[in-house]
LOBA-176145 format. One record per residue (C-alpha): residue number from 1; residue in three letters; z, x, y. Coordinates in nm, 2 decimals, decimal comma, always signed. Layout:
// residues N
<pt pos="NUM" code="ala" up="Z" east="X" north="Y"/>
...
//
This chain:
// residues 161
<pt pos="1" code="met" up="-3,52" east="+6,42" north="-0,27"/>
<pt pos="2" code="lys" up="-3,25" east="+6,30" north="-0,47"/>
<pt pos="3" code="lys" up="-3,09" east="+6,12" north="-0,17"/>
<pt pos="4" code="gln" up="-3,39" east="+5,98" north="-0,06"/>
<pt pos="5" code="thr" up="-3,38" east="+5,83" north="-0,40"/>
<pt pos="6" code="arg" up="-3,05" east="+5,69" north="-0,39"/>
<pt pos="7" code="ile" up="-3,10" east="+5,51" north="-0,05"/>
<pt pos="8" code="leu" up="-3,46" east="+5,34" north="-0,20"/>
<pt pos="9" code="glu" up="-3,21" east="+5,23" north="-0,49"/>
<pt pos="10" code="thr" up="-2,96" east="+5,05" north="-0,29"/>
<pt pos="11" code="ile" up="-3,18" east="+4,92" north="-0,05"/>
<pt pos="12" code="pro" up="-3,26" east="+4,64" north="-0,31"/>
<pt pos="13" code="ser" up="-2,88" east="+4,60" north="-0,40"/>
<pt pos="14" code="leu" up="-2,82" east="+4,55" north="+0,02"/>
<pt pos="15" code="leu" up="-3,12" east="+4,24" north="+0,03"/>
<pt pos="16" code="leu" up="-2,97" east="+4,09" north="-0,27"/>
<pt pos="17" code="phe" up="-2,61" east="+4,09" north="-0,11"/>
<pt pos="18" code="phe" up="-2,76" east="+3,98" north="+0,22"/>
<pt pos="19" code="leu" up="-2,95" east="+3,73" north="+0,07"/>
<pt pos="20" code="phe" up="-2,68" east="+3,58" north="-0,14"/>
<pt pos="21" code="ser" up="-2,44" east="+3,60" north="+0,16"/>
<pt pos="22" code="ala" up="-2,69" east="+3,39" north="+0,35"/>
<pt pos="23" code="cys" up="-2,72" east="+3,15" north="+0,08"/>
<pt pos="24" code="leu" up="-2,33" east="+3,10" north="+0,03"/>
<pt pos="25" code="leu" up="-2,30" east="+3,08" north="+0,46"/>
<pt pos="26" code="ala" up="-2,55" east="+2,79" north="+0,43"/>
<pt pos="27" code="thr" up="-2,39" east="+2,62" north="+0,17"/>
<pt pos="28" code="leu" up="-2,10" east="+2,61" north="+0,35"/>
<pt pos="29" code="leu" up="-2,24" east="+2,53" north="+0,62"/>
<pt pos="30" code="ala" up="-2,38" east="+2,21" north="+0,45"/>
<pt pos="31" code="gly" up="-2,08" east="+2,14" north="+0,28"/>
<pt pos="32" code="ala" up="-1,86" east="+2,11" north="+0,64"/>
<pt pos="33" code="lys" up="-2,13" east="+1,85" north="+0,79"/>
<pt pos="34" code="val" up="-2,10" east="+1,62" north="+0,48"/>
<pt pos="35" code="tyr" up="-1,76" east="+1,69" north="+0,49"/>
<pt pos="36" code="gln" up="-1,73" east="+1,55" north="+0,88"/>
<pt pos="37" code="arg" up="-1,92" east="+1,24" north="+0,83"/>
<pt pos="38" code="val" up="-1,73" east="+1,15" north="+0,51"/>
<pt pos="39" code="ser" up="-1,45" east="+1,18" north="+0,69"/>
<pt pos="40" code="ser" up="-1,53" east="+0,99" north="+0,98"/>
<pt pos="41" code="val" up="-1,66" east="+0,71" north="+0,77"/>
<pt pos="42" code="met" up="-1,34" east="+0,71" north="+0,56"/>
<pt pos="43" code="asp" up="-1,12" east="+0,70" north="+0,88"/>
<pt pos="44" code="gly" up="-1,28" east="+0,39" north="+1,01"/>
<pt pos="45" code="gln" up="-1,25" east="+0,25" north="+0,70"/>
<pt pos="46" code="tyr" up="-0,94" east="+0,35" north="+0,62"/>
<pt pos="47" code="ser" up="-0,85" east="+0,18" north="+0,97"/>
<pt pos="48" code="thr" up="-0,99" east="-0,16" north="+0,89"/>
<pt pos="49" code="thr" up="-0,90" east="-0,19" north="+0,55"/>
<pt pos="50" code="thr" up="-0,54" east="-0,11" north="+0,60"/>
<pt pos="51" code="cys" up="-0,54" east="-0,32" north="+0,87"/>
<pt pos="52" code="ile" up="-0,67" east="-0,63" north="+0,65"/>
<pt pos="53" code="asn" up="-0,45" east="-0,55" north="+0,40"/>
<pt pos="54" code="tyr" up="-0,14" east="-0,56" north="+0,61"/>
<pt pos="55" code="leu" up="-0,23" east="-0,91" north="+0,73"/>
<pt pos="56" code="ser" up="-0,28" east="-1,03" north="+0,40"/>
<pt pos="57" code="ala" up="+0,04" east="-0,89" north="+0,22"/>
<pt pos="58" code="lys" up="+0,24" east="-1,07" north="+0,57"/>
<pt pos="59" code="val" up="+0,06" east="-1,39" north="+0,53"/>
<pt pos="60" code="arg" up="+0,13" east="-1,38" north="+0,11"/>
<pt pos="61" code="his" up="+0,47" east="-1,33" north="+0,22"/>
<pt pos="62" code="tyr" up="+0,53" east="-1,62" north="+0,48"/>
<pt pos="63" code="asp" up="+0,32" east="-1,86" north="+0,27"/>
<pt pos="64" code="gln" up="+0,56" east="-2,14" north="+0,22"/>
<pt pos="65" code="lys" up="+0,62" east="-2,46" north="+0,37"/>
<pt pos="66" code="glu" up="+0,57" east="-2,45" north="+0,74"/>
<pt pos="67" code="gly" up="+0,53" east="-2,06" north="+0,71"/>
<pt pos="68" code="val" up="+0,19" east="-1,98" north="+0,84"/>
<pt pos="69" code="gly" up="+0,02" east="-2,09" north="+1,17"/>
<pt pos="70" code="leu" up="-0,18" east="-2,00" north="+1,48"/>
<pt pos="71" code="gly" up="-0,06" east="-1,93" north="+1,83"/>
<pt pos="72" code="lys" up="-0,07" east="-1,77" north="+2,17"/>
<pt pos="73" code="leu" up="+0,12" east="-1,47" north="+2,29"/>
<pt pos="74" code="gly" up="+0,07" east="-1,46" north="+2,65"/>
<pt pos="75" code="gln" up="-0,34" east="-1,52" north="+2,66"/>
<pt pos="76" code="glu" up="-0,37" east="-1,33" north="+2,33"/>
<pt pos="77" code="asp" up="-0,45" east="-1,55" north="+2,00"/>
<pt pos="78" code="ala" up="-0,24" east="-1,46" north="+1,76"/>
<pt pos="79" code="leu" up="-0,09" east="-1,50" north="+1,41"/>
<pt pos="80" code="ala" up="+0,24" east="-1,68" north="+1,36"/>
<pt pos="81" code="leu" up="+0,42" east="-1,61" north="+1,11"/>
<pt pos="82" code="tyr" up="+0,78" east="-1,84" north="+1,14"/>
<pt pos="83" code="glu" up="+1,10" east="-1,82" north="+0,93"/>
<pt pos="84" code="val" up="+1,47" east="-1,93" north="+0,96"/>
<pt pos="85" code="tyr" up="+1,75" east="-1,70" north="+1,01"/>
<pt pos="86" code="asp" up="+2,11" east="-1,86" north="+1,01"/>
<pt pos="87" code="gly" up="+2,00" east="-2,21" north="+1,10"/>
<pt pos="88" code="glu" up="+1,75" east="-2,00" north="+1,40"/>
<pt pos="89" code="glu" up="+1,36" east="-2,04" north="+1,40"/>
<pt pos="90" code="phe" up="+1,20" east="-1,68" north="+1,44"/>
<pt pos="91" code="val" up="+0,82" east="-1,60" north="+1,48"/>
<pt pos="92" code="thr" up="+0,65" east="-1,29" north="+1,40"/>
<pt pos="93" code="tyr" up="+0,36" east="-1,27" north="+1,59"/>
<pt pos="94" code="ile" up="+0,07" east="-1,02" north="+1,52"/>
<pt pos="95" code="tyr" up="-0,26" east="-1,00" north="+1,74"/>
<pt pos="96" code="ser" up="-0,46" east="-0,76" north="+1,91"/>
<pt pos="97" code="phe" up="-0,39" east="-0,60" north="+2,23"/>
<pt pos="98" code="asp" up="-0,50" east="-0,27" north="+2,44"/>
<pt pos="99" code="gly" up="-0,67" east="-0,15" north="+2,15"/>
<pt pos="100" code="tyr" up="-0,39" east="-0,16" north="+1,90"/>
<pt pos="101" code="leu" up="-0,25" east="-0,42" north="+1,62"/>
<pt pos="102" code="met" up="+0,04" east="-0,54" north="+1,78"/>
<pt pos="103" code="glu" up="+0,39" east="-0,71" north="+1,60"/>
<pt pos="104" code="leu" up="+0,65" east="-0,91" north="+1,79"/>
<pt pos="105" code="phe" up="+0,94" east="-1,04" north="+1,59"/>
<pt pos="106" code="cys" up="+1,13" east="-1,31" north="+1,83"/>
<pt pos="107" code="ser" up="+1,28" east="-1,64" north="+1,88"/>
<pt pos="108" code="val" up="+1,05" east="-1,92" north="+1,87"/>
<pt pos="109" code="asp" up="+1,22" east="-2,02" north="+2,19"/>
<pt pos="110" code="gly" up="+1,19" east="-1,65" north="+2,37"/>
<pt pos="111" code="gly" up="+0,96" east="-1,58" north="+2,64"/>
<pt pos="112" code="phe" up="+0,77" east="-1,28" north="+2,54"/>
<pt pos="113" code="phe" up="+0,47" east="-1,10" north="+2,64"/>
<pt pos="114" code="pro" up="+0,18" east="-0,92" north="+2,44"/>
<pt pos="115" code="gln" up="+0,28" east="-0,60" north="+2,56"/>
<pt pos="116" code="asp" up="+0,66" east="-0,63" north="+2,41"/>
<pt pos="117" code="gly" up="+0,54" east="-0,57" north="+2,07"/>
<pt pos="118" code="gln" up="+0,54" east="-0,30" north="+1,84"/>
<pt pos="119" code="gln" up="+0,20" east="-0,10" north="+1,77"/>
<pt pos="120" code="ile" up="+0,11" east="-0,12" north="+1,43"/>
<pt pos="121" code="met" up="-0,22" east="+0,06" north="+1,42"/>
<pt pos="122" code="pro" up="-0,57" east="+0,14" north="+1,65"/>
<pt pos="123" code="ile" up="-0,81" east="-0,15" north="+1,60"/>
<pt pos="124" code="asp" up="-1,10" east="-0,22" north="+1,86"/>
<pt pos="125" code="ser" up="-1,06" east="-0,66" north="+1,78"/>
<pt pos="126" code="leu" up="-0,92" east="-0,90" north="+1,55"/>
<pt pos="127" code="glu" up="-0,99" east="-1,28" north="+1,47"/>
<pt pos="128" code="ile" up="-0,82" east="-1,54" north="+1,30"/>
<pt pos="129" code="ser" up="-0,97" east="-1,84" north="+1,23"/>
<pt pos="130" code="leu" up="-0,76" east="-2,13" north="+1,04"/>
<pt pos="131" code="thr" up="-1,03" east="-2,39" north="+0,89"/>
<pt pos="132" code="gly" up="-0,79" east="-2,65" north="+0,71"/>
<pt pos="133" code="gln" up="-0,61" east="-2,41" north="+0,43"/>
<pt pos="134" code="leu" up="-0,86" east="-2,11" north="+0,45"/>
<pt pos="135" code="leu" up="-0,72" east="-1,85" north="+0,69"/>
<pt pos="136" code="thr" up="-0,99" east="-1,60" north="+0,80"/>
<pt pos="137" code="leu" up="-0,88" east="-1,27" north="+0,88"/>
<pt pos="138" code="gln" up="-1,10" east="-0,97" north="+1,08"/>
<pt pos="139" code="cys" up="-1,03" east="-0,67" north="+1,21"/>
<pt pos="140" code="ala" up="-1,30" east="-0,38" north="+1,35"/>
<pt pos="141" code="tyr" up="-1,24" east="-0,03" north="+1,43"/>
<pt pos="142" code="gly" up="-1,54" east="+0,20" north="+1,54"/>
<pt pos="143" code="glu" up="-1,85" east="+0,03" north="+1,33"/>
<pt pos="144" code="glu" up="-1,62" east="-0,04" north="+1,04"/>
<pt pos="145" code="val" up="-1,57" east="-0,41" north="+1,01"/>
<pt pos="146" code="ala" up="-1,30" east="-0,60" north="+0,71"/>
<pt pos="147" code="glu" up="-1,30" east="-0,91" north="+0,66"/>
<pt pos="148" code="ala" up="-1,04" east="-1,13" north="+0,42"/>
<pt pos="149" code="val" up="-1,05" east="-1,52" north="+0,34"/>
<pt pos="150" code="leu" up="-0,71" east="-1,62" north="+0,27"/>
<pt pos="151" code="asn" up="-0,65" east="-2,00" north="+0,07"/>
<pt pos="152" code="leu" up="-0,28" east="-2,08" north="+0,24"/>
<pt pos="153" code="his" up="-0,08" east="-2,29" north="+0,02"/>
<pt pos="154" code="ser" up="+0,10" east="-2,44" north="+0,30"/>
<pt pos="155" code="lys" up="+0,07" east="-2,43" north="+0,67"/>
<pt pos="156" code="arg" up="+0,27" east="-2,43" north="+0,98"/>
<pt pos="157" code="lys" up="+0,32" east="-2,77" north="+1,12"/>
<pt pos="158" code="gly" up="+0,14" east="-2,83" north="+1,45"/>
<pt pos="159" code="ala" up="-0,10" east="-2,50" north="+1,40"/>
<pt pos="160" code="val" up="-0,40" east="-2,47" north="+1,64"/>
<pt pos="161" code="gln" up="-0,69" east="-2,54" north="+1,43"/>
//
């Protein structure tokens, strides 16, 4: 009789323990799903925001007399950032190619191709437009899109508009 009483006293404790364990597991699973959703959104936002911040910093650095313009590298539209070293003119092209933000530093006279650039980060598309003194940058990755409009102090002579 004593043994049956102990078992009957233990059953409610075991049931309470299993209920607590099930609640804990359900909470962990729900938290994992929320974490996955937040993580995927943050990854997309990180890529587009980082892309726009990178481009904005580059443009601000080169925003001087005849420093910023638009150009073409092969068939790709590109942001063209000009500078002079030791009397020779160089250009840094920033463009989207093959799923990446690319950057190519070369002589203005050089005949380079889009695949010659350095991969910076994965992006789906990059749109750049220059209207007067306003440079519009738009970067897309996945479902996330980021945009910045910069007012240039000066622009490249003969820039494509």
